C-alpha positions as CSV (number, residue, x, y, z in Angstrom):
1,M,-16.8,8.4,16.7
2,K,-13.3,9.5,17.9
3,N,-14.2,9.3,21.6
4,T,-16.1,6.0,21.0
5,L,-12.9,4.5,19.5
6,K,-10.8,5.8,22.4
7,T,-13.3,4.3,24.9
8,T,-13.2,0.9,23.1
9,M,-9.4,1.0,23.2
10,L,-9.3,1.9,26.9
11,L,-11.7,-1.0,27.7
12,A,-9.7,-3.4,25.6
13,T,-6.4,-2.2,27.2
14,M,-7.8,-2.6,30.7
15,G,-9.0,-6.1,30.0
16,A,-5.7,-7.1,28.5
17,L,-3.7,-5.5,31.3
18,I,-5.6,-7.3,34.0
19,M,-5.3,-10.6,32.3
20,F,-1.5,-10.1,31.7
21,I,-0.9,-9.1,35.3
22,S,-3.0,-12.0,36.6
23,S,-1.0,-14.5,34.5
24,F,1.9,-14.0,36.9
25,W,-0.1,-15.9,39.5
26,G,-0.1,-19.0,37.3
27,P,-3.0,-20.7,35.4
28,G,-5.4,-20.1,38.3
29,G,-4.5,-16.4,38.3
30,L,-5.1,-16.2,34.6
31,T,-8.6,-17.7,35.0
32,I,-9.4,-15.3,37.8
33,G,-8.0,-12.5,35.7
34,L,-10.3,-13.4,32.7
35,F,-13.4,-13.1,34.9
36,L,-12.0,-10.0,36.5
37,A,-11.4,-8.4,33.1
38,L,-14.9,-9.2,31.8
39,A,-16.5,-7.9,35.0
40,M,-14.5,-4.7,35.1
41,V,-14.8,-3.9,31.4
42,G,-18.6,-4.5,31.6
43,G,-18.8,-2.6,34.9
44,S,-16.8,0.3,33.5
45,Y,-19.2,0.8,30.7
46,W,-22.5,0.3,32.5
47,M,-21.6,1.4,36.1
48,S,-18.9,4.0,35.7
49,D,-21.3,6.9,36.3
50,K,-22.8,5.2,39.4
51,L,-19.3,4.6,40.8
52,A,-18.4,8.2,40.3
53,I,-21.6,9.5,42.0
54,R,-21.1,7.0,44.9
55,S,-17.5,7.9,45.3
56,A,-18.4,11.6,45.6
57,R,-21.1,10.7,48.2
58,A,-23.5,12.8,46.1
59,I,-27.3,12.9,46.4
60,E,-29.8,13.8,43.7
61,V,-31.5,17.1,44.2
62,E,-35.0,18.2,43.2
63,E,-35.9,21.6,41.8
64,G,-37.5,22.8,45.0
65,Q,-34.2,22.2,46.9
66,L,-32.0,24.3,44.6
67,P,-34.1,26.3,42.1
68,E,-31.1,28.3,40.9
69,Y,-29.2,25.2,40.0
70,W,-32.2,23.8,38.0
71,S,-32.8,27.1,36.3
72,I,-29.3,27.3,35.0
73,M,-29.3,23.7,33.9
74,R,-32.6,24.3,31.9
75,E,-31.0,27.3,30.2
76,L,-27.9,25.3,29.3
77,C,-29.9,22.4,28.0
78,L,-31.6,24.8,25.6
79,L,-28.4,26.4,24.5
80,S,-26.6,23.1,24.0
81,D,-29.7,21.2,22.6
82,L,-29.2,18.4,25.1
83,P,-31.6,16.5,27.4
84,M,-31.7,17.4,31.1
85,P,-29.1,15.3,33.0
86,R,-29.6,14.0,36.5
87,I,-28.6,16.7,39.0
88,Y,-26.5,15.9,42.1
89,V,-24.8,17.7,45.0
90,S,-21.8,16.3,46.8
91,P,-21.1,17.2,50.5
92,D,-17.5,18.0,49.6
93,P,-16.5,21.3,51.1
94,Q,-14.0,22.1,48.3
95,P,-15.7,24.0,45.3
96,N,-15.7,21.7,42.3
97,A,-17.9,19.8,39.8
98,F,-17.9,16.9,37.3
99,A,-20.1,15.3,34.7
100,T,-20.4,11.6,34.1
101,G,-22.5,9.0,32.2
102,R,-22.6,6.8,29.2
103,N,-24.0,9.3,26.8
104,P,-26.2,12.5,26.8
105,N,-29.3,10.5,27.4
106,H,-27.7,8.9,30.5
107,A,-25.7,11.8,31.9
108,A,-25.4,13.3,35.4
109,V,-23.9,16.6,36.6
110,C,-22.6,16.9,40.2
111,I,-21.5,20.1,42.0
112,T,-20.1,20.3,45.5
113,E,-21.5,22.1,48.5
114,G,-18.3,24.1,48.4
115,L,-19.1,25.4,44.9
116,I,-22.5,26.7,46.1
117,Q,-20.9,28.4,49.2
118,H,-17.9,30.0,47.5
119,L,-19.0,31.0,44.0
120,S,-21.7,33.3,42.7
121,W,-24.4,31.8,40.6
122,D,-23.0,33.5,37.5
123,Q,-19.7,31.8,38.1
124,I,-21.5,28.5,38.8
125,R,-23.2,29.0,35.4
126,G,-19.8,29.1,33.8
127,V,-18.8,25.9,35.7
128,L,-22.0,24.1,34.7
129,A,-21.5,25.2,31.0
130,H,-18.1,23.5,31.2
131,E,-19.7,20.3,32.5
132,M,-22.5,20.4,29.8
133,A,-19.7,20.9,27.3
134,H,-18.2,17.6,28.4
135,I,-21.6,16.0,27.7
136,K,-22.0,17.8,24.4
137,N,-18.4,16.8,23.3
138,R,-19.3,13.1,24.1
139,D,-16.3,12.7,26.4
140,I,-18.1,11.9,29.6
141,L,-18.0,8.2,29.0
142,I,-14.2,8.2,28.3
143,G,-13.6,10.2,31.4
144,S,-15.8,7.9,33.5
145,V,-14.1,4.8,32.0
146,A,-10.6,6.2,32.6
147,A,-11.5,6.8,36.3
148,A,-12.8,3.2,36.5
149,I,-9.7,1.9,34.9
150,A,-7.5,3.8,37.4
151,M,-9.5,2.1,40.2
152,A,-9.1,-1.3,38.6
153,I,-5.4,-0.9,38.3
154,S,-5.1,0.2,41.9
155,F,-7.1,-2.9,42.8
156,V,-4.7,-5.1,41.0
157,A,-1.8,-3.4,42.7
158,N,-3.4,-4.0,46.1
159,M,-3.8,-7.7,45.1
160,A,-0.1,-7.8,44.3
161,Q,0.8,-6.3,47.6
162,F,-1.5,-8.7,49.5
163,A,0.2,-11.7,47.6
164,M,3.6,-10.3,48.4
165,I,2.9,-10.0,52.2
166,F,0.9,-13.2,52.7
167,G,2.3,-15.4,49.9
168,G,0.5,-17.0,47.0
169,G,0.4,-20.6,48.0
170,S,2.8,-23.5,47.4
171,R,2.3,-23.5,43.6
172,N,3.6,-20.0,43.4
173,R,6.5,-20.1,45.8
174,D,9.0,-20.1,42.9
175,R,7.6,-16.9,41.5
176,N,10.0,-14.0,41.7
177,P,8.8,-11.6,44.4
178,L,10.3,-8.8,42.3
179,V,7.3,-9.2,40.0
180,D,4.9,-8.3,42.8
181,L,7.1,-5.4,43.8
182,L,7.2,-4.1,40.2
183,L,3.4,-4.3,40.0
184,I,3.0,-2.3,43.2
185,I,5.3,0.4,41.9
186,V,4.2,0.5,38.3
187,A,0.4,0.2,38.7
188,P,-0.2,3.7,40.3
189,I,2.1,5.3,37.7
190,A,0.1,3.6,34.9
191,A,-3.2,4.8,36.5
192,A,-1.9,8.4,36.7
193,L,-0.6,8.3,33.1
194,I,-4.0,7.1,31.8
195,Q,-5.8,9.8,33.6
196,M,-3.3,12.5,32.5
197,A,-3.5,11.5,28.8
198,I,-7.3,11.5,28.8
199,S,-8.0,14.7,30.9
200,R,-5.6,17.5,29.7
201,S,-6.9,18.0,26.2
202,R,-10.5,17.5,27.2
203,E,-10.4,20.4,29.7
204,F,-9.2,23.0,27.1
205,Q,-11.9,21.9,24.6
206,A,-14.6,21.9,27.3
207,D,-13.6,25.4,28.3
208,R,-13.8,26.6,24.7
209,T,-17.2,24.9,24.2
210,A,-18.6,26.4,27.4
211,A,-17.6,29.9,26.5
212,R,-19.2,29.6,23.1
213,M,-22.3,28.1,24.7
214,I,-22.9,31.1,26.9
215,S,-21.1,33.6,24.5
216,D,-18.9,34.7,27.4
217,G,-15.6,33.4,28.8
218,E,-15.5,35.6,31.9
219,P,-17.9,33.6,34.2
220,L,-15.8,30.4,33.8
221,A,-12.5,32.3,34.0
222,A,-13.6,33.9,37.3
223,A,-14.8,30.6,38.6
224,L,-11.5,28.9,37.7
225,E,-9.6,31.5,39.6
226,K,-11.6,30.8,42.7
227,L,-11.3,27.0,42.2
228,D,-7.5,27.2,41.8
229,V,-7.2,29.0,45.2
230,A,-9.7,26.7,46.9
231,S,-8.2,23.5,45.6
232,R,-4.9,24.4,47.4
233,S,-6.5,25.5,50.7
234,I,-9.7,23.5,51.2
235,P,-9.3,19.7,51.6
236,S,-11.4,17.6,49.3
237,L,-13.3,14.3,49.9
238,A,-12.6,13.2,46.3
239,N,-11.1,9.8,45.5
240,A,-7.7,10.1,43.9
241,N,-8.7,7.8,41.1
242,Q,-11.6,10.1,40.2
243,A,-9.6,13.3,40.2
244,Q,-9.4,13.7,36.4
245,M,-13.2,13.9,36.2
246,Y,-13.4,17.2,38.1
247,I,-13.2,20.7,36.5
248,A,-10.3,21.5,38.8
249,N,-7.8,19.1,40.3
250,P,-9.2,18.3,43.8
251,L,-5.8,17.0,45.0
252,A,-3.8,20.1,44.4
253,G,-3.5,20.9,48.1
254,R,-2.6,17.4,49.2
255,K,1.0,16.5,50.1
256,M,3.0,15.5,47.1
257,A,2.8,11.8,46.3
258,F,4.7,10.2,43.4
259,R,1.6,9.7,41.3
260,N,0.7,13.4,41.8
261,L,3.8,14.3,39.7
262,F,1.7,13.2,36.7
263,T,-0.9,16.1,36.8
264,T,-4.3,15.3,35.4
265,H,-5.2,18.9,34.5
266,P,-3.6,21.5,32.3
267,P,-2.2,24.6,34.1
268,M,-5.1,26.7,35.4
269,E,-3.4,30.0,34.4
270,K,-3.3,28.8,30.8
271,R,-7.0,27.9,30.9
272,I,-7.9,31.3,32.4
273,A,-5.8,33.1,29.8
274,R,-7.4,31.4,26.9
275,L,-10.9,32.2,28.2
276,R,-10.0,35.9,28.6
277,D,-8.0,36.5,25.4
278,G,-11.0,35.6,23.2
279,S,-9.4,32.7,21.5
280,W,-12.4,30.6,22.3
281,R,-14.2,32.5,19.5
282,D,-11.8,31.2,16.9
283,A,-12.7,28.3,14.7
284,V,-11.2,25.0,15.8
């Protein structure tokens, strides 16, 4: 119920924000903004998982292609009492993973080729337990919606930049160009803040749930150590707006941009320490 309320608030905020920003382009802009808001709110709910999978360039895999992957997922489904999600692999060379979907009955888990190449299957089991924990905790929708909102805000910022460069027509010549400039600056910050607020607490909770699920925090802790190093040394194909969905920040190795100041993930050393100090066994 808590995450359902958060998702509803996010969708309402996105719709209101798009309409508010569009109002700066006059009555015509407000009308366009209304249709944009309705389309993006609906699309965020129904299509957010497909957008995430497409953004990762992932393909669905059959059991014969990766039997170890399927075997671990079957075990985790039994341990978590969840239905089998759709299983994907992304060609991204950086080891990483994410879960997405509207609910446990419409969920998908994606790992990267880099994860298969750089981690042992026991460590991958810890990573997949973390992703199943996101599904079990019912926060996959809110993560997917947050990513879709970030993409929508970036789209609006691009619209403002286009209008600033090419002009908005004779009816909008008296509009203050500082409004467009402000939108271009503020929009990416707003997207980053939304992602940061959603992701940080979710990761700690998913780590705890994953360790409890497999009764061991070490496989995930060892995996996170490798992911932390790899995220700084191996470039990722991940879209910046989807970064908060991954178990490790895929953008850690990129050159510092202003929006990267607002980190979407809690410090990796804290996550590893909590997994190894046994605090995941404590009651919440």
